[in-house]
N, C-alpha and C positions, 0 to 999 in steps of 0.2 A: 236688577230693576227695583226701584223703590216701591214698597208695598202700598204706597199712597197714590200711585199713578194708574188710572184706568186706561188700559191700552186700547181698548175698543173706542173710547172717547178720543184718545190720541190720534188713532188712525182716521176717525171720521173728520176731525179738525183739519188735518193736512195729510195728504198722500205721501208715501215714502218716495214717489217720483219727484215731489215738489220741494225738497228740502236743501237742495244744493245752494240756493240763493242765501238761505239762512247761515250755512257753514261759511260762505264768503263774508257775510255780514259780520260775524263774530271774529273772523280772521283779520278783518280790516280794522274793527273798532275796539276789539279785545275787551269787550264787556263780558261780565260773568254770565255764564250760560245757566238759564233756568233747568230745573231737573227735567221738565217735559222735552226740552229740546235736546239735552243730553241723551235721553232715551231715544229721540229720533236719529241722532248722530250715529248710533249704533247700526242703523240701517245702511249707513255709508262706511261701516267698519271702523268708526272713530270711538275710542273709549278713553274717558278721563282717568288719568293715573292717580290723581290726588284731588282732595276737596278744593284747593285753591285753584285748580285748573291750570297749573303751570305747564303740565307736560301730558301729552296724550299718546295713546297706542293706535297704530293703524294696522287693520287686517285686511289683506287684499286676496280674494278667492281667484285662483287660477282656473281658467276655463279648460276643462279636461285635464288640468294639472300641467299644462304645457308652457315652456319657456324656450324662446329662441335666443340667439346671440345677442341681438340688440336690446332685448328685454333684460337680460342678465347684466349688461352694461348699465342700463338705466337704473336698475335696482341698486347696483354698486354706487352709482352717483348720488341717488337719493340717501343712502346710508351715510355717505360722506358729508353731504351739504346740510341735511335736515334731521339726521337722527344721530345715534351715537357710534356710528361707523360699524354697526352691526345689524343684521336681521337674521330671522330663522324661518324654516319652513315647518308648518304645523301638520298634524295628522289629518287635517281636513283639506289638504291640498291648498293651503294658504300661505301667503308671505305675511310675515309679521314684523313691523318697525316699532320701536319704542322710543320714548323721549323726544317726542316731537312737539314744537310749539304750534299753537293754534294759527299763528300768522303764516306758517309755512304750507298749509294745506292747499291754498290756490296754485302755488308753484308745483307741489308735488302732483296734484290732479292734472295739470297741464303736461307734465312729463308722462304720466301714466297714459294719458289720452293719445299721445304721439306714438306710443309703442303698443297701442291696442289693448291696454289693460285698465281696469277700474275696480273700485271697491264697492259698487252699487249692489244691493241686495245681499251684502255679506250676512246679514241676519235679518231678522223680522218674519211677519206672518205672510210668506211668499212662496212660490215655487223656487226652490234653490237651484243653483247650477247642477246639472245632471252628473252623477257620478258614473264613471266608466273605467274599463281596464286601461292602464297606462300603456300597454304594448299593442293596442289596435293596429291592425295592418302590418305588423312585423313578426308576430309570433306564429310560427307554422302550425301550432296546436289549436289555434283559434278556428272555429268552423264558420265564422262570419265576422267580417270587419264592420263594426257598428259605428265608427268614427263619424260618418256623414250624418247618420241618424241622431247621434248624440249632439252634434252641432246644430242640427235643425230643431231639436228639442230645446236647446238654449236660446236659439234665435226666436222661437215662437213664444216662450214663456218668460224668459228673464227680462225684466223692464216692461212687460205687458200690463198696462193699467187694469185690464180685466181681471188679472190675477194678483194684484198687488195688495189686496186685503183679504186673506183667508183667515179662518179662525185661528190657526197657527201655521207653522211651517209645513211644507209638503216637500219630501225628498224622493226624487226619482233616480233609479239606477238602470243602466242598460249593459248588457254583456254579450260578447260574442262566444261565451262559453256556456254550456248547458248548466254547469254548476254556479254560474255567476261570478262575480268578482269579490274578493275579500276587502271590503271597505271599512271594516272595523267595527260595524254595527249594523243592524237590520233595517234597510231602507223601507219607507213606507210602501213604495211601489217598485217593483223591479221587472225588467223584461229581459229574458234569457233566451238566446238562440239555441234551438235544438233541431236535430235532424229526425224527421218522422219516419214512419215505415215506408213511405214512398220515396225516401232520400230527398225530401224537400225541406228546406230551411223555414221554420216558422218560430214564433216567439211565444214562450209561456208567460203569462201575466201572473205575477205573484203579489198578493197584497199581505203585507207583513209576513212574508215568507211562505204564504199558503198559495198554492196554485189554484187559480179559478178558471183556467181555460187557455186557448192558444189563438193567436191572430197572426196575419201576415205582417211583414215589415212595413208596408204601406199604410197599415191601420194604426201604427203606434202613436202617431201624433193626435189623431182624432180620439183615441181611446184615452190618452193622458188628458186631453182637454175634458172629456166627459167625466173623468174621475175628480179632476180639480173643481168643475162645476157642482158636482154632487157635494163635495166637501165644503165649497164655499156657501152653498145654499142651505145645507142641513146640519153643518157642524155646529158644535156648542160655543156660543160667544159670551154666555153669561158667567162662566167659571173658568178661569185660566187653567186650573188643574184638570179640567174635563174637556179642553179645547183641542187636544192633540188628535191627529189622525188615528192613532191607535185606539184612543178611548172612543173615538167616533165609530169605528168598525165594530168595537166590542159592544157598544151600546145599541147600534142599529141592527147588528148581525150580519155576518158575512153573506149569507143567502139573500137577505133582503137587498143588501148592497148590490149584489150581482144582478138581481132582478131590475133595479133601477138603472144600472149601467147598461144593460142590454136594451132597455127601452129608450135609451138615449142615443144609441149607435144604430146605424142602418145595416148592420151585419151582426151575425150570431158569433158568439165565441165558440171557437172549435173545441171539441172535447174527444176523449178516448183516443188521442194520439199516442201511438206506440213509440216511446222514446228509446232510440238506440244510442247507447253510451259510445262516445268517441273512442277510437282505438289509439288515438295519439295522446299521450298524457301531457299535460300542462307543462311547459318548459320552466325551470327555476328562474326567478327574476334577478338573482344575484349572479354575478360573474359574466363572462362572455357568451353570448347566445347567438345561434344562427338566425339570421333574418329571413323573411319571405323575399326581400329584395336582394337580387343576385349581386354577389361580392360585397354584401354589407352585413354587419353584425349589430347587435345591441348589448350594452354593457350596463348591468345593474350594480349599483353601489350603495353600501350603507354610508351615511354621512357621520363622520367621527365627531365633528364639532356640534355643541349644542347651539351655538350661534355662529354665523358666518361673517367675517370681517370683510370690508371692501378689498383688502389686500389678497384674500383667498379667492374671492369671486374674479378679480382681475387676473390672477394666475390661472383660474379654471378657463376663462374665456380665451386666454392666450394659448392654452393647451388645445382647446377645442378647435380654434382657428388653424393652428398648426397642422392639425391632423384632418381638417376638413369635416368635422362633425358640426352640425348647426342646430339640432333639436334635442330638447331634454324634457322629461316629464317627472314631475314629482309624485310619488306614489302615496297611497292612502296611509302608509306607515312612515312617511317622512324620508323614505329612501329616494334615490334619484337614478333614473334610467336615461342613458345617452343612446338615442334611437338610430342614428344613421352613421355609424363608424365603419370606415372601410375595413373590411375583414383582414386585409394584409397588415394593417396597422394596429389592430384591436389589442393585441397582446402588449404592445409597446405602450399605447395610450393608457391601458389598464394599470400598468406598473407606474406610469408618471402621475396618474390620479391617485394612487395610494400615497405618494409622497406629500400630497397636499390635503389628505384626510378623507379621501373618497375610496372606501374599502370595497373591492369587488370580490374578496376572498378567494383569489386564485394563486 
């Protein structure tokens, strides 16, 4: 970000929801893009690679890290037609293309729309796409499948104009494990499933890793909304260095924050829950793992390649189609998990994946 750009002024002048038309304008007329609009384009995952604006990078956040067969095919197509025949997966569950011409973005966005992907809210002062464990619903050691709640959180907040102008980003995470998911950094707010002394599943609310109480699953959306509204209304907008959620909590005080939060909810945060540790250890993510779905397994692989050519992706798609696997998830560490592999074929598929650079360590 240019030190001369006032982000608060930038956001007031135009919402990050309203910039797609500007991207199309520059794509058609190829005019030099002013610094202010270049900053806005980052909200759509578009970054200039050079001062002459000849080439751009596009980052596409993956909702819950998931990709299906048709999406993999489309990403391969984009890399062939509009990029340099390569792309990579980042540690933030994003796809990154480089060396794209500004004129190519309308076609790329149309392809992404057709397969249910977009680059909207890739960055900016918004509620980011929720982070969650990539093996929701298939790992037997998970005590609660949070996939539907995670989807509801994204549907409620990503693209919501009411939360498109926060003081800074707000990152939410949700996990079906008591200990949470390893996302590589500390989320601003996390909800972790736990089994209390009555064998009831509740969720711990953690603000920057500190537990402030427990709620039922049905209260997660409203609690998130209240947290976001508090931050939106009281967070620092005068100094970008003091605008983060972490600074806001430190400045306000966690106890004061909790008092405000409870005053905005029509329920009390539960406390003094006796947390009983799960007796089932978490399954390793790499290698072949038994699924909760009968006769299926999931296979976790490290990606050997720093960047993936369309040839590798096409070979991957062919393998998955041959063995009847349809869903994959990118992990927070840029590994990949194939979620729905028939158990009878898992060992054979794992060996074939190794040949094209997807290492399952078996």
